[in-house]
N, C-alpha and C positions, 0 to 999 in steps of 0.2 A: 291414796285413793285406791279403791277396789277395782280390780280388772284393768289396771294400767301398769305399765313398766315404770320404774323409778330409777334415778341415778343418785348414788350416795357415795360418800367417802368410804374407803376400805377401813375397817375398824382397827387395823394394826398401826395406824398413825404414820404410814409411809407417804401420805399425800396423794396416793393413787385413788382413782374413782372406779366404781363398778356399777353394774346395773343388775337388778333382780328381775327375773322373768319366770314364767312357768309355761311349759308346753302341755297342751292337752294330749292325753294318750291317743294314739292312732286307733281308728276303728278297726275291728277285726276284719280280716280278709274274708270274702264270701266263701262258703263251703261249696265245693264242686260236688254235685250229686252224682250218683251212679248213672242216672239217665243221661246227664250231660257228658260224662266221660265215655259212655257207650256211643253216643251220637258223634263225638269227636273221632273215636276209632273208626266208626262207619264212614265218616267223611274222608278220613285219611286213606282208607282202603279204596273208596270210590275214586279219589284223585290218582292213586297209584294205578288203578285199572285203566283210567282214562289216558294216562301217560304211557301205558304199555310197559311199565317197569315191573321186573320180577326179581326174585332173589338170584336167579341164574345170571341176570344182566349185571349184577354187582360183583360177581366172582371174577377175580383177576385171570387173564388168559394163562393157560398152562397149568391150571390147578384142577 
């Protein structure tokens, strides 16, 4: 039958059974546009500013 899985004996005569199937290829991942990436960077910078974090806050003491 078309579009159905089937169970059949392995052709080597070992008495084992196998099934045949086919997976459809995965759809391609969506492409991130330049505008989307820029909006993400903007949002990350806004969050950093709201939290009061800066590069100097992340430097270890004594450096």
